[in-house]
C-alpha positions as CSV (number, residue, x, y, z in Angstrom):
1,M,47.5,114.0,-22.9
2,M,44.8,115.4,-20.6
3,K,41.4,113.7,-21.4
4,A,37.9,115.1,-21.1
5,P,37.0,112.8,-18.1
6,L,39.8,114.5,-16.2
7,I,38.3,117.9,-17.0
8,C,35.0,116.6,-15.7
9,R,36.6,115.5,-12.5
10,L,38.4,118.8,-12.0
11,A,35.1,120.7,-12.7
12,Y,33.3,118.5,-10.2
13,A,36.0,118.8,-7.5
14,D,36.0,122.6,-7.8
15,L,32.2,122.8,-7.6
16,R,32.2,120.5,-4.6
17,H,34.9,122.6,-2.9
18,A,32.8,125.7,-3.3
19,R,29.6,123.8,-2.5
20,V,27.8,126.7,-1.0
21,A,28.2,128.9,-4.0
22,T,27.4,126.0,-6.3
23,W,24.1,125.3,-4.5
24,C,23.2,128.9,-4.6
25,Q,23.6,128.9,-8.4
26,I,21.6,125.7,-8.7
27,I,18.8,126.9,-6.6
28,G,18.8,130.3,-8.3
29,L,18.6,128.7,-11.7
30,A,15.7,126.4,-10.5
31,A,13.9,129.5,-9.1
32,L,14.0,131.0,-12.5
33,L,12.9,127.9,-14.4
34,V,10.0,126.8,-12.2
35,P,7.7,129.8,-12.9
36,L,8.6,129.6,-16.6
37,L,7.7,125.9,-16.7
38,I,4.4,126.5,-14.8
39,I,3.4,129.4,-17.1
40,L,4.2,127.4,-20.2
41,G,2.4,124.4,-18.7
42,I,-0.8,126.4,-18.0
43,K,-0.7,127.7,-21.6
44,N,-0.4,124.1,-22.9
45,G,-3.0,122.8,-20.3
46,Y,-5.8,125.0,-19.2
47,I,-5.5,127.6,-21.9
48,A,-5.3,125.0,-24.7
49,D,-8.3,123.2,-23.2
50,R,-10.3,126.4,-23.1
51,T,-9.3,127.2,-26.6
52,Q,-10.3,123.8,-27.9
53,A,-13.6,124.1,-26.0
54,L,-14.4,127.3,-27.8
55,L,-13.6,125.8,-31.2
56,E,-15.8,122.8,-30.4
57,N,-18.7,125.1,-29.5
58,P,-19.3,127.0,-32.7
59,E,-21.7,129.6,-31.3
60,D,-18.9,131.0,-29.1
61,L,-17.1,132.2,-32.3
62,R,-20.1,133.2,-34.3
63,I,-20.2,136.7,-35.8
64,Q,-23.7,138.2,-36.3
65,F,-24.4,141.2,-38.5
66,I,-26.4,144.1,-37.1
67,G,-29.0,146.0,-39.2
68,Q,-28.1,144.1,-42.4
69,D,-30.8,142.1,-44.2
70,S,-29.3,141.5,-47.6
71,F,-26.1,139.8,-48.6
72,S,-24.9,139.3,-52.1
73,A,-23.5,136.0,-53.3
74,A,-20.3,137.9,-54.3
75,F,-20.0,139.3,-50.7
76,V,-20.4,135.8,-49.2
77,E,-17.8,134.4,-51.6
78,E,-15.4,137.3,-50.7
79,L,-15.8,136.6,-47.0
80,R,-15.3,132.9,-47.6
81,Q,-11.8,133.7,-48.8
82,H,-11.0,135.7,-45.6
83,P,-8.2,134.0,-43.7
84,D,-10.0,134.4,-40.4
85,V,-13.3,132.9,-41.6
86,R,-13.9,129.3,-40.6
87,Y,-17.3,129.0,-42.4
88,I,-19.9,131.2,-43.9
89,G,-23.2,129.9,-45.1
90,A,-26.4,131.4,-46.5
91,H,-29.8,131.3,-44.7
92,P,-33.1,132.1,-46.4
93,I,-34.8,134.2,-43.7
94,Q,-34.0,136.1,-40.5
95,L,-35.7,133.5,-38.4
96,A,-35.3,129.7,-38.2
97,V,-36.6,127.6,-41.0
98,L,-38.9,124.9,-39.6
99,S,-40.2,121.7,-41.0
100,D,-41.7,118.4,-39.8
101,F,-39.6,115.2,-40.4
102,A,-41.0,111.8,-40.9
103,V,-39.9,108.3,-41.8
104,P,-41.6,107.5,-45.2
105,V,-43.3,104.3,-44.1
106,D,-46.8,103.6,-42.8
107,G,-46.8,104.3,-39.1
108,G,-43.3,105.9,-39.2
109,D,-42.1,108.3,-36.6
110,L,-43.0,112.0,-37.0
111,V,-41.0,114.9,-35.4
112,R,-42.5,118.4,-35.6
113,N,-40.7,121.7,-35.7
114,V,-37.3,120.6,-36.9
115,T,-34.8,123.4,-37.2
116,L,-33.2,123.5,-40.6
117,L,-29.9,125.0,-41.6
118,A,-27.9,125.0,-44.8
119,A,-24.4,123.4,-44.4
120,G,-21.4,123.3,-46.7
121,A,-17.7,122.5,-46.6
122,G,-16.1,123.7,-43.3
123,D,-19.4,124.0,-41.4
124,P,-18.3,123.9,-37.7
125,Y,-21.2,121.5,-36.9
126,L,-19.8,118.9,-39.3
127,G,-17.0,117.5,-37.1
128,G,-15.7,114.0,-37.0
129,G,-15.1,113.7,-40.7
130,L,-18.7,114.2,-41.8
131,A,-19.1,115.4,-45.4
132,P,-21.4,118.3,-46.1
133,P,-24.8,117.2,-47.5
134,G,-25.3,117.4,-51.2
135,P,-28.6,117.8,-53.1
136,G,-31.2,115.4,-51.7
137,E,-29.0,114.6,-48.6
138,V,-29.4,115.6,-44.9
139,V,-27.3,115.4,-41.8
140,L,-29.4,114.9,-38.7
141,S,-28.6,116.0,-35.1
142,A,-28.3,113.1,-32.7
143,A,-31.6,114.1,-31.0
144,L,-33.5,114.1,-34.3
145,A,-32.1,110.8,-35.4
146,G,-33.1,109.3,-32.1
147,Q,-36.6,110.6,-32.2
148,L,-37.0,109.2,-35.7
149,G,-36.3,105.7,-34.5
150,G,-32.5,105.7,-34.7
151,L,-32.0,106.6,-38.3
152,A,-28.6,105.9,-39.8
153,P,-26.7,107.0,-43.0
154,G,-28.5,105.7,-46.0
155,D,-32.0,105.8,-44.5
156,P,-34.7,107.8,-46.3
157,V,-36.5,110.6,-44.5
158,E,-39.1,113.2,-45.6
159,A,-39.3,116.9,-44.9
160,L,-43.0,117.7,-44.6
161,M,-44.3,121.3,-45.1
162,R,-47.5,122.0,-43.3
163,P,-50.7,122.8,-45.2
164,N,-51.8,126.5,-45.7
165,D,-54.5,128.3,-47.5
166,D,-52.8,128.1,-50.9
167,A,-51.6,124.5,-50.4
168,P,-54.1,122.5,-48.4
169,D,-52.2,119.3,-48.8
170,G,-48.8,120.8,-47.8
171,A,-45.7,119.5,-49.5
172,F,-42.8,117.1,-49.0
173,L,-39.2,116.7,-50.1
174,T,-37.5,113.3,-49.9
175,L,-34.0,113.2,-48.5
176,T,-31.4,110.6,-47.7
177,V,-29.6,110.6,-44.4
178,S,-25.9,111.1,-45.2
179,G,-24.7,111.4,-41.6
180,V,-25.7,111.9,-37.9
181,L,-24.0,114.5,-35.7
182,P,-22.4,113.2,-32.5
183,A,-24.4,113.9,-29.4
184,G,-23.6,117.3,-27.9
185,V,-22.4,118.9,-31.1
186,W,-25.7,120.7,-31.8
187,G,-28.1,121.0,-29.0
188,R,-31.2,121.1,-31.1
189,T,-33.6,118.9,-32.9
190,G,-32.4,119.9,-36.2
191,A,-31.1,119.0,-39.7
192,L,-28.4,120.3,-42.0
193,M,-29.3,120.5,-45.6
194,E,-27.8,121.5,-48.9
195,T,-28.3,125.3,-49.6
196,G,-30.6,124.8,-52.6
197,D,-32.9,122.3,-50.8
198,L,-33.3,124.6,-47.9
199,F,-34.1,127.6,-50.1
200,L,-36.6,125.5,-52.0
201,L,-38.5,124.7,-48.8
202,Q,-38.5,128.3,-47.7
203,D,-39.6,129.5,-51.1
204,W,-42.5,127.1,-51.0
205,T,-43.5,128.6,-47.6
206,H,-43.4,132.1,-49.2
207,G,-45.5,130.9,-52.1
208,D,-42.7,131.5,-54.7
209,V,-42.9,127.8,-55.8
210,T,-46.0,125.5,-55.7
211,G,-46.6,121.8,-55.7
212,F,-47.1,118.9,-53.4
213,D,-44.1,116.9,-54.5
214,L,-41.1,119.2,-54.4
215,N,-38.5,116.6,-55.6
216,P,-38.9,117.4,-59.3
217,L,-38.1,121.0,-58.7
218,R,-34.8,120.2,-57.0
219,A,-32.7,119.6,-60.2
220,D,-33.5,122.9,-61.9
221,Y,-33.8,125.1,-58.8
222,P,-31.6,128.2,-59.3
223,A,-29.2,129.4,-56.7
224,P,-30.2,132.8,-55.2
225,D,-28.2,135.9,-55.9
226,T,-28.9,137.5,-52.5
227,F,-29.4,136.1,-49.0
228,P,-31.3,137.7,-46.1
229,L,-29.0,136.2,-43.5
230,V,-25.6,134.4,-43.3
231,R,-24.1,132.2,-40.6
232,L,-20.5,133.5,-40.1
233,Y,-18.0,131.7,-37.8
234,A,-14.4,132.8,-37.0
235,R,-11.6,130.3,-37.4
236,D,-10.2,130.9,-33.9
237,V,-10.2,133.2,-30.9
238,D,-7.8,135.8,-32.3
239,G,-9.4,135.6,-35.7
240,A,-12.9,136.5,-34.3
241,F,-11.6,139.9,-33.1
242,R,-9.8,140.6,-36.3
243,L,-12.8,139.7,-38.3
244,V,-15.1,142.1,-36.4
245,E,-12.6,144.9,-37.0
246,D,-12.3,144.1,-40.7
247,L,-16.0,144.1,-41.1
248,A,-16.3,147.4,-39.3
249,A,-13.7,148.9,-41.6
250,K,-15.9,147.9,-44.6
251,G,-19.0,149.5,-43.0
252,Y,-20.6,146.4,-41.7
253,A,-21.8,146.5,-38.1
254,S,-21.3,143.2,-36.4
255,G,-21.4,141.7,-33.0
256,A,-20.6,138.5,-31.3
257,S,-20.8,136.6,-28.1
258,L,-17.1,136.8,-27.5
259,D,-17.1,137.2,-23.7
260,K,-15.5,133.8,-23.3
261,A,-13.0,134.5,-26.0
262,A,-12.2,137.9,-24.6
263,D,-11.5,136.4,-21.2
264,L,-9.3,133.7,-22.7
265,V,-7.3,136.3,-24.7
266,S,-6.8,138.4,-21.6
267,L,-5.6,135.5,-19.6
268,R,-3.3,134.3,-22.4
269,S,-1.9,137.8,-22.8
270,A,-1.2,138.1,-19.1
271,L,0.6,134.7,-19.1
272,D,2.6,135.8,-22.1
273,S,3.6,139.1,-20.4
274,G,4.5,137.2,-17.2
275,F,6.5,134.6,-19.2
276,N,8.4,137.3,-21.1
277,T,9.1,139.4,-18.0
278,V,10.3,136.4,-15.9
279,A,12.3,135.1,-18.8
280,G,13.9,138.4,-19.7
281,V,14.7,139.7,-16.3
282,G,15.5,136.2,-14.9
283,L,17.7,135.1,-17.7
284,L,19.6,138.3,-17.6
285,G,20.2,137.9,-13.8
286,V,21.1,134.3,-14.0
287,T,23.4,134.8,-16.9
288,A,25.2,137.6,-15.1
289,T,25.4,135.6,-11.9
290,F,26.7,132.6,-13.8
291,A,29.3,134.6,-15.6
292,A,30.4,136.4,-12.4
293,S,30.6,133.2,-10.4
294,L,32.6,131.3,-13.0
295,W,34.9,134.3,-13.5
296,A,35.5,134.5,-9.8
297,A,36.3,130.8,-9.6
298,I,38.8,131.2,-12.4
299,S,40.4,134.2,-10.6
300,R,40.5,132.3,-7.3
301,N,42.1,129.3,-9.0
302,R,44.6,131.0,-11.3
303,R,47.7,129.4,-9.6
304,P,46.3,125.8,-9.6
305,I,45.2,126.2,-13.2
306,S,48.6,127.5,-14.1
307,L,50.2,124.4,-12.5
308,L,47.8,122.2,-14.4
309,R,48.8,124.0,-17.6
310,A,52.4,123.3,-16.7
311,G,51.5,119.7,-16.2
312,G,50.2,119.4,-19.7
313,L,46.7,120.9,-19.7
314,S,46.2,122.5,-23.1
315,R,44.4,125.7,-23.7
316,K,41.7,123.8,-25.5
317,R,41.1,121.5,-22.5
318,A,41.3,124.5,-20.1
319,F,38.7,126.2,-22.2
320,L,36.3,123.4,-21.4
321,L,36.6,123.6,-17.6
322,P,34.2,126.5,-17.0
323,I,31.9,125.3,-19.7
324,T,31.7,121.8,-18.0
325,Q,31.1,123.5,-14.6
326,A,28.2,125.5,-16.2
327,A,26.7,122.4,-17.8
328,V,26.8,120.6,-14.4
329,I,25.1,123.5,-12.7
330,G,22.6,123.8,-15.6
331,V,21.6,120.1,-15.5
332,A,21.3,120.1,-11.7
333,G,19.2,123.3,-11.7
334,W,17.0,121.9,-14.4
335,L,16.5,118.6,-12.6
336,L,15.6,120.5,-9.4
337,S,13.2,122.7,-11.3
338,I,11.4,119.7,-12.8
339,V,11.0,118.2,-9.3
340,F,9.5,121.5,-7.9
341,Y,7.4,121.9,-11.1
342,A,5.8,118.5,-10.5
343,L,5.2,119.2,-6.8
344,L,3.7,122.7,-7.5
345,T,1.4,121.6,-10.4
346,G,0.2,118.8,-8.2
347,L,-0.8,121.3,-5.5
348,L,-2.4,123.5,-8.1
349,D,-4.6,120.6,-9.3
350,L,-5.6,119.8,-5.8
351,A,-6.5,123.4,-5.0
352,L,-8.0,124.7,-8.2
353,A,-9.1,121.7,-10.4
354,S,-12.7,121.8,-8.9
355,T,-12.9,125.6,-9.2
356,F,-11.9,125.6,-12.9
357,R,-13.9,122.3,-13.6
358,V,-11.1,120.6,-15.4
359,E,-10.6,116.8,-15.6
360,E,-6.9,116.9,-16.6
361,S,-4.0,118.8,-15.0
362,L,-4.1,122.6,-15.2
363,A,-0.5,122.7,-16.3
364,R,0.9,120.1,-18.8
365,L,4.2,119.8,-20.6
366,S,4.9,117.3,-23.3
367,P,8.1,115.2,-23.2
368,V,9.4,117.3,-26.1
369,E,8.9,120.5,-24.3
370,I,10.5,119.1,-21.1
371,F,13.6,118.1,-22.9
372,A,13.6,121.3,-24.9
373,S,13.7,123.2,-21.6
374,A,16.8,121.2,-20.7
375,G,18.4,122.1,-24.0
376,A,17.6,125.8,-23.6
377,T,19.0,125.7,-20.0
378,L,22.3,124.1,-21.3
379,V,22.5,126.8,-24.0
380,V,22.1,129.6,-21.5
381,A,24.6,128.0,-19.2
382,T,27.1,127.6,-22.0
383,L,26.8,131.2,-23.2
384,A,27.2,132.4,-19.6
385,S,30.4,130.5,-19.2
386,L,32.1,131.7,-22.4
387,G,33.6,134.8,-20.7
388,A,35.3,132.6,-18.0
389,A,36.3,130.1,-20.7
390,F,38.2,132.7,-22.7
391,A,39.7,134.1,-19.5
392,I,41.1,130.7,-18.5
393,T,43.0,130.5,-21.8
394,S,45.0,133.6,-20.8
395,I,46.5,131.8,-17.8
396,T,50.1,130.7,-18.7
397,P,52.1,127.7,-17.3
398,E,54.7,130.2,-15.9
399,E,52.2,132.1,-13.9
400,G,52.0,129.5,-11.1
401,F,55.8,129.5,-10.6
402,L,56.0,133.3,-10.6
403,D,53.3,133.6,-8.0
404,V,55.2,133.8,-4.7
405,R,52.4,134.9,-2.5
């Protein structure tokens, strides 16, 4: 009985005999795969890095309302459920809330004009597993923690409100440091507080509450029903544009510093279009070429194949001959494309890495993606060979003896 290894030897012998045509198919397949691999690599490398950088810089995905100075708690809660909202938090005034911070010991460090923001679950500034501050807690920026003598979680700190005509002694609120933001996350001397604590400080500034020690007021301080300002952040690049459109549909004018996001979306769309065009046209051409070449090989070798059939080659084994040839060409083309991909991406890094200010390769593919491309190549090669595979089964053992040419 004919065995599969013999089929492999027959397939290899025929490919080697028609080596020029074989190499043309291998190079043609590699010429298709190389641009696809490079485009996919750039999406996984440079585009993924740019996207991650946007997500790590919250202000690049912040949505700001225009001409709106009152937001109901119900509206804030509704937006919080929006699938494209990463975080929405209330803010007590249109401008920054400022306070002085001090270590509550004699001679302790004092830092003036600390920027205060309310923070909750999902706040983009709370990376690295930091929990949002609860009542009486505060998360310090790295700069503020350093200026206060290197405060760490668990240390006490006081928010000091400056004296005014109605409160000549000022006021203070005692807080416990619950976390410190990593350096570079928030480029300000600032602190993140629980919403109720922040509104308490601001209401004292407005004269809505009085007293020197504000700590007793914290427990019974009611949550406001409306907010003059909200901090709204999109979940991702695409979500930022959808969110602006949804808000406009509801009558809310909004704007955002989405220039970087827009450039990224345009580049990604261009890469997607290029990938789809090359893949669609290229795969169609390669498949047709594969099918035609294998069919021509079967037609050229009808008499030898017939004699092999007469010598015991079954239809099932004959069916595998063009499929095996296609697999060999597919693997060879894929290996050649990987070599050229490595060479070309290395040249891209040498030429463009400094221009795009990247530390890693502009184009990157994971081992899973590399082997997935091999699998996809074999699938395409197999499908392209099916016509020739079915054609070879129609060759009968008698055909070789009847051919007297």
